[in-house]
N, C-alpha and C positions, 0 to 999 in steps of 0.2 A: 504495501501499501503506501502511499505517497502522504508523506507525514505534512497537516499546513506549516506554511513560514509563520513564524514567530511574529505578534504585532512590533513589537521593537524596530526598527527599521534599521536602527543598528547591526541588526543581528537576521535581518528578511532573508539573506542566502543562505541560511542556516538549514534549511528545510533539506533532509536526505532526498539520495536519488529515488527513485521509485523502489519498492523492496527492501525498502531497509529503515529499520525503524532510530529513533535519535541514537545516539552513542551514549552508551556507558561512559561516561570520562575514567574515573576508575579504574575501572577494567581497562580501558586502552593505555591509559596509564602504567597499569601494573607490567603489561604486552613489552612497551616500549623499556621498561624497567629492566625484563628480563635480557632482551636484546642487548643494552649497555651491558649486564652482567657479563655476556656473553664476551665482550668488546673485552670485557676487565681478566678475563680468562686470558685469552689470545693474547693480550697485552702484557701478563705472567710469563706467560710460556714461551712467546718470542725473546723477552728478558734474558729469562732465566738459562734458557737453552738457546737462542739463536740468534746472539748479541750481534749486531752488525750485519743484518740482514736486509737490511731495506736499502733502495738504489740509489736515493737522494737522500740528503738532509731533511729536506721537506716532506718526506715519507715519515721520518721517523720521529717529525715533532708533533706532526698530528694523534700520533698514538700517545704524546705523552700522559701525563695525569693530569697537567692541565688543562691539555686538551678536551680530554676523554670529561675533567667535570664540567666543563664550559658546554659542551656536546649533549653532556646530561641535560643541565640548566636549558639551555634553548631547546631541545627539541621535547621537555615536554609543557614551555612554554605553545611551542607547535602543534603538539596534541590536541589544547587547550582550544586551539586557536581552529583547527580541524573539526573539530567536535559543534562548534558553531560555524561553520562555513560547510556542510554536505559531505564530509569525508566519511566512511565508515571507519569502524573502530581498526587501532591500529594491528590484530588481526580477530577481525570482524567475524562471530559464530552465527551471525545471520546471512553473511555472503557464502556462496559454494566451494567446498574446499576445490573445485575445479579452476575457479576463478583466483583464489589464495594461493592458489599450489603449481595447479597442471599446465593453465594457460603463460603462466609467468617463467618457470622453467623450459615451455618450450620456446616460447621468443625470443630468452635469454642465451639459449644453445643456438638458436637459427641465427642471431646477431653475431653472436661469438664466433660460428663457422665463417659468416659472410668477412667479418675482419680477418681470420686468418688466411683466405681466398685472397684478398686484396691486400693485406701483407706478401703474401707471398708474390704475388706478380709485382708489385710497387715496390717493393723493401723499404717502405716507409720507414719502419720502428730501425731499422740499422741505420738509416740516415739522422732521425731522430739523436738516436744514441750517441752518435759520431759527434753530430752538434753538442751536444750536452758533457762531452767525455764520459760517458760509461761504457761499460764493455756493451749493456743491453737494458734498453728500459723494463727488462719483466726481472722480478723479483725469483733468485734460485728458489727450483725444488730442493727439501720440502718445504721451506720456510713461507713460500709463496701459499701454500696451502690453508694457512693461516692467518696470513697477514692478509690478502685479496680478502677475503669474505667479509674479515674487520673494515678493511677501506669504503667497501661497498656501503658496511653501515652508516661510516662517517659521512660520504659522497650522498647518501637519502636527507641525510638530518640536513647537512650544508645547502644542497641544489633544491629540495622536492616539500619537506617535512616543515621547515624553518619558513621559509620565505614566501610559498604559495599559498598557503593558507592566512596567513599576515596579510597579504598584498588583498588576497579574497574578501577580507573584511574590510581592512582603511575603501578599497573603493565598492563594498555594502552599502558604506557611511554615506560615500557623496553622490551613490546612485539609490540609495533607500531602498536596497534589494530587487531594482528591475534588472533586466538583462543579464540573470545570474548566470546561465550557462555561456554565454559569451563572452562575461567577463572572465568565466574560468578558463578559458580557453585562449585568452590572450596573455592572462595573467603564466599559464601554464606554459605556452608556447616560448615567452621573455626568458621563462625559467629552462625550459630545455635547450635555450641557444646559450646558456651561459657556459657552459665546458667547450662544447665548441670552437666558441669566437673567444675561451681563452685557451686553448691547448691545438686548435688545429690549421694557425697561420706562422708557422716557427720553420718550415721552408722554404725560402726565398730561391727563385728559382726553380721551382717544382710547382707550378700552379695545380696541373693536372693532380696529381695525389692530394693537394690540401683540397681542393675541390671535393674530391671524393674519400676521404679521408672525414669530410667536414659531415659531408651527408648522411654518412654509414652509424656518425656520433650522433647529429642530430635523431636519426629515426631510433635510436636507443633510449635518448632525454623523451622524446615524445611517446613513446611503446611504457617507460616508467611513467610519467605524469595520465597518461590515460589507466594504468595500474594502480596508483593511487587514487585517482577517482573512484575507480571501478570497484577496487577490492579492497580497497585499504593501503597504509605506510607498508606495513609486512608484506604485500604485495608486491610493490617496489621492489623492496630489500630484496628480497626471492631473486625476483627477473636479474637483478646487477650483479648479484652473488652467481647465477646461473651463467652469465656473461663473461662473469670475471675468470669461473673455471674452466672457461673452452679458449679464452684468449691469453690468458693470463698464465695460469697454472699447465692448463695441457699444453699451450702454442709454447709458452713460453721453457717447458721442459722438452719439449723436441727440437726450439731452438735453438738449445744451450746455452 
């Protein structure tokens, strides 16, 4: 069923999509904190048994205790705003498991396979690694098996969980809840552009490669935006983890 929109215009966009009840905020926050607990375990495992595993200092920085604490606080804020702007719970039992798990895994695997084919055809990851003075952009196996799922969670918090619901809530204040669906896609596309715009224009002299990598990264991010809206934050994380397992873990191990 469709839940009627709240009378408060500040929250007018908070009505859930058809088929979803209003989110249970404490349960949604608990699911998010369980994910962050997993990130803490990854941090401890890597620090104890795989020191120096990160490919760059910036990767190591986002796994610091300060970053983890800050991301936890920011993520809880994002969970609250998500509950006010029509998103399902973090891991919503009302959403079919197919939408929360199966479809995100399939999408992530397909997008990861596409990234592998593109890299094999263009060699762009080797060019980027050479430019960054790194042996590879991929973290070596087996550390990659731990670090990339944690990285997927971090990326999702920064790119989706915090900015999309917050901006959507602000837009609902301005528009008094009108055009909620259109507003979501405007905000969602802007969020989906963050990663490709910040990462895919670093190979001067290779416009074709930059265009292809931009397109594939935009497709990945748009898929995650759609998964977040349709099935909740957990589904978006599952999609990114599945992508990373193919692209960074499997391909990284094959490329040595």
